[in-house]
C-alpha positions, 0 to 999 in steps of 0.5 A: 449511243444507240447508233454507235452500238447498232453500227458496231453490231452491223460491223460485227455481223458483217465481219462474221459473215465474211469469215463464214464466206471465206471458210465456205470458199476454202472448203469448197476449194478443198473439196474441189481439189480432192475431187480432182485428185481422186479423179486423176488417181482413179484414172491413173489407177485404171490405166495402170491396171489396164496395161498390167492386164493387157500385158498379162493377157498377151503373155498368156495368149503367147504362151498358149500359142506356143504351147499349141505350136509344140503340140501341133509340131509333135503331132507332125512327128517333129523331134523335140530338138527341132521344136526347141529350135523354132519355139525357143523353149528348152527340150525340158519345157517341151517335154513338160508340155507334152506330159501335161497333154499326155503325149 
């Protein structure tokens, strides 16, 4: 009878160990999945943020170059209508740029 109880206890302990091992394996898989998902999300977010920042920077740079072209052309005495043709800006936009620079 004692041998039977010992065997049952051993079987039960083994069963508990298996459950703990399975739970640990599941938790490890979940953690790895979360970490992988977080890394992918972070990489995607950084790439999107970089693309947006680059586009904004290029737009700002282009606008500053265009504004500088307007100022340079005005200093050379080129009429607003002619500057408009070459820059694609409306005469009103050109006038606004010139006002901002007190010209």
